[in-house]
C-alpha positions in Angstrom: 112.9 125.3 109.6 113.9 127.5 106.6 115.6 125.7 103.7 118.6 127.8 102.7 120.2 127.8 99.3 118.8 128.0 95.8 115.0 127.7 95.3 113.8 127.0 91.8 110.3 127.9 90.5 108.8 126.5 87.3 106.4 129.1 85.9 106.4 132.8 86.1 102.6 133.3 86.2 100.7 134.5 89.2 101.4 131.6 91.6 105.1 131.4 90.6 105.5 135.1 91.3 103.7 134.8 94.6 106.1 132.0 95.6 109.0 134.2 94.5 107.8 137.1 96.6 107.4 134.9 99.7 111.0 133.5 99.2 112.5 137.0 98.7 110.9 138.1 102.0 112.9 135.2 103.6 116.1 136.3 101.9 116.3 133.3 99.6 118.0 133.1 96.2 115.5 132.3 93.5 115.7 131.0 90.0 112.5 131.1 87.9 112.1 129.1 84.8 109.9 129.8 81.7 110.3 129.4 78.0 111.3 133.0 77.2 113.7 133.7 80.0 111.9 137.1 80.4 109.6 138.4 83.2 105.8 137.9 82.8 103.1 140.5 83.3 102.5 139.1 86.8 106.1 139.7 87.7 105.6 143.5 87.6 108.2 146.1 86.5 110.9 145.3 89.1 112.7 142.0 89.6 114.4 141.7 93.0 118.2 141.5 93.0 118.4 137.9 94.2 116.1 136.6 91.6 116.9 135.4 88.1 114.6 134.3 85.3 116.1 131.6 83.0 114.8 130.1 79.8 114.2 126.3 79.9 112.1 123.5 78.6 110.2 121.9 81.5 109.1 119.0 79.3 112.8 117.9 79.2 113.8 115.9 82.3 117.5 116.6 81.4 116.9 120.3 81.3 114.9 120.1 84.6 117.9 118.3 86.2 120.3 120.9 84.9 118.2 123.8 86.1 117.5 122.4 89.5 121.0 121.3 90.4 121.8 122.4 93.9 118.2 123.5 94.7 116.9 123.0 98.2 113.3 123.2 97.0 111.7 123.1 93.6 108.2 124.6 93.1 106.1 123.3 90.2 103.7 126.3 89.3 103.8 125.9 85.5 100.9 124.7 83.4 99.9 124.6 79.7 97.0 126.5 78.3 93.7 125.5 79.8 92.4 123.8 76.7 95.7 121.8 76.4 95.7 120.1 79.8 94.9 116.6 78.7 97.7 116.5 76.1 100.4 118.5 77.7 100.0 118.7 81.5 100.9 115.1 82.5 104.1 115.0 80.5 105.1 118.4 81.9 104.8 117.2 85.4 106.3 113.8 84.7 109.5 115.5 83.3 109.7 117.8 86.4 109.4 114.8 88.7 112.1 112.9 86.8 114.4 115.8 86.7 114.1 116.7 90.4 114.5 113.1 91.3 118.0 113.3 89.9 119.0 116.4 91.9 117.4 115.6 95.2 115.6 118.8 96.1 112.1 118.8 97.6 109.3 119.2 95.1 106.3 121.3 96.0 103.4 121.2 93.5 100.6 123.6 93.0 97.3 121.7 92.6 93.6 122.6 92.6 90.3 121.1 93.7 89.1 119.6 90.4 90.2 116.1 91.4 87.6 115.9 94.2 84.7 116.2 91.7 81.4 117.7 92.5 81.1 118.2 96.3 77.3 118.5 96.1 77.5 121.8 98.0 79.2 120.2 101.0 82.5 121.7 102.5 85.6 120.5 100.7 87.7 119.1 103.5 91.3 117.8 103.3 91.2 114.1 102.8 88.0 114.1 100.8 87.9 111.1 98.4 89.2 111.8 94.9 86.2 111.4 92.6 86.6 113.4 89.4 83.8 113.7 87.0 85.3 116.2 84.5 88.1 115.6 82.0 90.2 118.2 83.7 89.5 116.7 87.1 90.6 113.3 85.8 93.9 114.9 84.6 94.5 116.5 87.9 93.7 113.3 89.9 96.0 111.2 87.8 98.9 113.7 88.1 98.4 113.9 91.9 98.4 110.1 92.2 101.6 110.0 90.1 103.3 112.6 92.3 102.5 110.8 95.6 103.4 107.4 94.1 106.8 108.8 93.3 107.1 110.1 96.9 106.0 106.7 98.4 108.6 104.9 96.3 111.3 107.2 97.6 112.0 108.7 94.2 111.3 112.2 95.4 110.3 114.1 98.5 107.1 115.9 97.6 104.1 117.8 98.9 101.2 119.6 97.2 99.1 122.7 97.9 95.5 123.0 96.8 93.6 126.2 96.5 90.2 127.4 95.2 89.5 130.0 92.5 92.3 132.6 92.5 92.3 136.4 92.7 95.4 138.5 93.4 98.1 140.7 92.0 98.8 140.0 88.4 96.2 137.3 87.9 94.8 138.0 84.4 91.5 136.1 84.6 90.0 138.1 87.5 91.8 141.2 86.2 89.7 141.2 83.1 86.5 140.2 84.7 86.7 142.2 87.9 89.6 144.5 88.8 90.3 146.5 85.6 86.5 147.0 85.0 86.0 148.1 88.6 88.8 150.7 88.3 87.3 151.9 85.0 83.8 152.1 86.4 82.6 149.4 84.1 80.5 146.3 84.8 82.3 143.6 86.9 81.4 140.0 86.2 80.9 137.0 88.4 80.1 133.5 87.2 76.9 131.5 87.7 74.8 132.1 90.9 76.3 135.2 92.7 74.4 134.5 95.9 76.0 131.3 97.1 79.0 131.0 99.4 82.3 130.5 97.5 85.9 130.3 98.7 88.4 132.5 96.9 92.1 132.0 97.4 94.4 135.0 97.4 97.5 134.3 95.4 99.8 135.9 98.0 98.5 133.4 100.6 98.9 130.6 98.0 102.5 131.5 97.4 103.3 131.8 101.0 101.6 128.6 101.8 103.6 126.7 99.2 106.8 128.1 100.7 105.8 126.9 104.1 105.3 123.4 102.7 108.8 123.6 101.3 110.2 124.6 104.7 108.5 121.8 106.7 109.5 118.2 106.5 106.2 117.2 108.3 104.4 118.6 105.3 105.8 116.0 102.9 103.8 113.1 101.5 100.4 114.7 101.3 98.3 117.5 99.7 97.3 120.4 101.9 94.5 122.9 101.5 96.3 126.3 101.5 95.1 129.1 103.7 91.8 130.7 102.5 89.6 133.4 103.9 86.1 132.5 105.1 83.8 132.0 102.2 81.6 134.9 100.9 79.2 135.1 98.1 80.4 136.4 94.7 78.1 139.3 95.1 79.6 140.2 98.4 83.1 140.0 97.0 82.2 142.1 93.9 80.4 144.7 96.0 83.6 145.0 98.2 85.8 145.4 95.1 83.5 148.2 93.7 83.4 150.0 97.1 87.2 149.8 97.4 87.7 151.0 93.8 85.7 154.2 94.5 83.7 153.8 91.3 80.0 153.0 90.7 80.5 149.8 88.7 77.5 147.6 88.1 77.6 143.9 88.9 76.8 141.2 86.3 77.0 137.4 85.9 78.2 135.1 83.2 75.8 132.1 83.1 76.2 128.7 81.4 74.6 129.8 78.2 76.9 132.7 77.8 79.8 130.5 78.5 78.7 128.1 75.8 78.4 130.9 73.3 81.8 132.2 74.3 83.1 128.7 73.9 82.3 128.8 70.2 85.1 131.3 69.8 87.4 131.0 72.8 88.9 127.7 73.9 89.3 128.8 77.5 85.6 129.6 77.8 84.7 126.3 76.2 86.8 124.5 78.9 85.0 126.4 81.7 81.6 124.8 80.8 82.3 121.6 82.6 83.4 123.5 85.7 80.1 125.5 86.1 79.1 123.2 88.9 81.5 125.2 91.1 79.4 128.3 90.6 75.9 126.9 90.9 76.1 125.6 94.4 78.0 126.4 97.6 81.8 125.8 97.0 83.6 126.1 100.3 87.2 125.1 101.0 88.2 124.0 104.5 91.8 124.9 105.4 91.7 123.7 109.1 94.6 121.2 108.9 97.0 123.8 107.5 96.0 126.4 110.1 96.3 124.1 113.0 99.5 122.4 111.8 101.5 125.4 110.7 99.7 128.2 112.6 99.1 130.4 109.5 95.8 131.8 108.4 94.7 133.7 105.3 94.9 137.4 104.7 91.6 139.1 105.6 89.6 139.4 102.5 89.2 143.1 102.4 92.9 143.6 102.9 93.6 141.2 100.1 91.2 142.9 97.7 92.7 146.3 98.6 96.2 145.0 97.8 95.0 143.5 94.5 93.3 146.7 93.4 96.4 148.7 94.2 98.5 146.4 92.1 96.2 146.7 89.1 96.0 150.4 89.5 99.8 150.6 89.4 100.0 148.2 86.4 97.5 149.2 83.7 96.3 146.7 81.3 98.8 146.1 78.5 97.8 147.3 75.0 97.3 144.5 72.5 
């Protein structure tokens, strides 16, 4: 059943904007929160009429409560910089939990797969034990435990959605590695071993999936694997992007050594080193419970890639 009224989204990045688009399609009124109060690159050039972007400090439970007053559902899609997770991510989410607890809306949180740890090449099924072995996985696992402890205690009504590695409209990581280079006829880059099956989550499916969790009371109290297309190899995905782009781009790979060298100069690359296990073995996400419970499947991969290319073609890379 659709939750009418105000819907509040923390974060105006790719996932926050995907949630916003899904809510707009349902005719909902949306308030998005970021520090600047201005649209992000991922928002695109046009903001729908029933959407506002408001400046706010999500680290302040008082501000969270003020900004979410009257909200039917609150979506936590914000995160600090990748290299600042340990220091800044837990207090960010704690403040959002505390603030939403005061105003009574449902809280739907975007999570990822890091908390499961190394799946040893086996499918990542919903309900897999939490067994993090990386520092970012430990942060994610602790935050998820805190969320569901608050739900179990009756402090909030919460659910979480988990997804694999993103691609989609406005997502800057794959934009710089894949989509802009493909459109320019330059080399597109995968990571690690390009010939192993890997699940890629389309951000539009992620956003729509989070909105479904906000609509359904039977979704509360657990983390769900959001809809994902059948796994393909990175090479297959990149070959499809190149074909759809109409160019003759070559395909390359960023290996662990290259990531270590990049990490000497770029904090984000340095943080990726511990995550290379995802790209050196099969990494396949199982979304069966979501599909069978809610009757929703992922967008076919080629359609999703075509949509993504069209967005980046219409939104050239900003000059720096």
